[in-house]
C-alpha positions as CSV (number, residue, x, y, z in Angstrom):
1,X,11.9,15.8,-12.7
2,X,9.3,18.7,-12.7
3,X,10.3,19.6,-9.2
4,X,14.0,19.7,-10.1
5,X,13.3,21.9,-13.1
6,X,11.1,24.2,-11.1
7,X,13.8,24.7,-8.5
8,X,16.5,25.3,-11.1
9,X,14.3,28.1,-12.4
10,X,14.1,29.6,-8.9
11,X,10.7,28.0,-8.1
12,X,9.6,26.7,-4.7
13,X,8.3,23.2,-5.6
14,X,8.8,20.5,-3.0
15,X,9.4,16.8,-3.7
16,X,7.0,14.9,-1.6
17,X,8.6,11.5,-2.2
18,X,7.7,8.4,-4.2
19,X,5.4,5.6,-3.1
20,X,6.7,2.1,-2.9
21,X,4.5,-0.4,-4.8
22,X,5.2,-3.6,-6.6
23,X,2.9,-5.7,-8.6
24,X,4.5,-9.0,-9.8
25,X,3.7,-12.4,-11.1
26,X,5.9,-15.0,-9.4
27,X,5.7,-18.7,-10.3
28,X,2.3,-18.0,-11.8
29,X,1.0,-16.2,-8.7
30,X,0.2,-12.6,-8.5
31,X,2.0,-10.7,-5.8
32,X,1.3,-7.1,-4.7
33,X,3.1,-5.0,-2.1
34,X,2.7,-1.3,-1.4
35,X,3.6,1.1,1.4
36,X,4.6,0.1,4.9
37,X,5.3,-3.6,5.4
38,X,7.9,-5.9,6.9
39,X,10.3,-4.1,9.2
40,X,8.5,-0.8,8.7
41,X,5.5,-2.0,10.7
42,X,5.4,-0.4,14.2
43,X,3.7,-2.9,16.5
44,X,2.5,-0.2,19.0
45,X,1.1,2.1,16.3
46,X,-0.1,-0.1,13.5
47,X,-3.0,-2.5,13.3
48,X,-2.5,-5.4,11.0
49,X,-5.4,-7.3,9.4
50,X,-4.7,-10.5,7.6
51,X,-7.0,-12.9,5.7
52,X,-5.9,-16.1,4.1
53,X,-7.4,-19.0,2.1
54,X,-4.4,-21.3,1.5
55,X,-6.5,-23.7,-0.6
56,X,-7.2,-20.8,-3.1
57,X,-3.6,-19.4,-2.9
58,X,-5.2,-16.2,-1.5
59,X,-3.6,-13.9,1.1
60,X,-4.3,-10.3,2.1
61,X,-2.5,-8.2,4.7
62,X,-3.5,-4.6,5.4
63,X,-1.6,-2.2,7.7
64,X,-3.4,0.7,9.2
65,X,-2.1,3.6,11.3
66,X,-4.6,6.0,12.9
67,X,-7.3,4.5,10.7
68,X,-5.5,5.2,7.5
69,X,-4.2,2.5,5.1
70,X,-0.4,2.6,5.1
71,X,0.6,-0.7,3.6
72,X,-0.6,-3.9,1.9
73,X,0.7,-7.3,0.9
74,X,-1.4,-9.5,-1.3
75,X,-1.0,-12.9,-2.9
76,X,-3.4,-14.0,-5.6
77,X,-5.4,-12.1,-8.2
78,X,-7.0,-8.9,-6.9
79,X,-8.8,-6.4,-9.0
80,X,-8.5,-3.7,-6.3
81,X,-4.7,-3.2,-6.3
82,X,-4.8,0.1,-8.1
83,X,-7.5,1.4,-5.7
84,X,-5.5,0.2,-2.7
85,X,-2.3,1.8,-4.0
86,X,-4.2,5.2,-4.4
87,X,-5.6,4.9,-0.9
88,X,-2.1,4.4,0.5
89,X,-0.6,7.3,-1.5
90,X,-3.4,9.7,-0.5
91,X,-3.4,8.5,3.1
92,X,-7.2,7.9,3.1
93,X,-9.1,6.5,6.1
94,X,-10.4,3.0,5.9
95,X,-13.7,2.4,7.8
96,X,-13.8,-0.9,9.8
97,X,-16.9,-2.2,7.8
98,X,-14.8,-2.1,4.6
99,X,-12.4,-4.6,6.1
100,X,-15.2,-7.2,6.6
101,X,-15.7,-7.7,2.8
């Protein structure tokens, strides 16, 4: 809205888009999705890291492009969803050692 108002008043603000993020609880399970995933993943450009513990209803999928986090899907409670979303929005690099833990 602020970009629209600025442009109506002859400003030069630019809309940079909105980020896609969803944080739900489905059948008593937490579900989080942000950024690129599904059909948006480019197999020759993106690296996909997955970790799963089905006995604990735990799943994480991180999508990186050029070392930057571009998408995430998570099932199960995860206290880091806000941090992950911010990392995707600001296109921050993820260092390989961070993926180990």
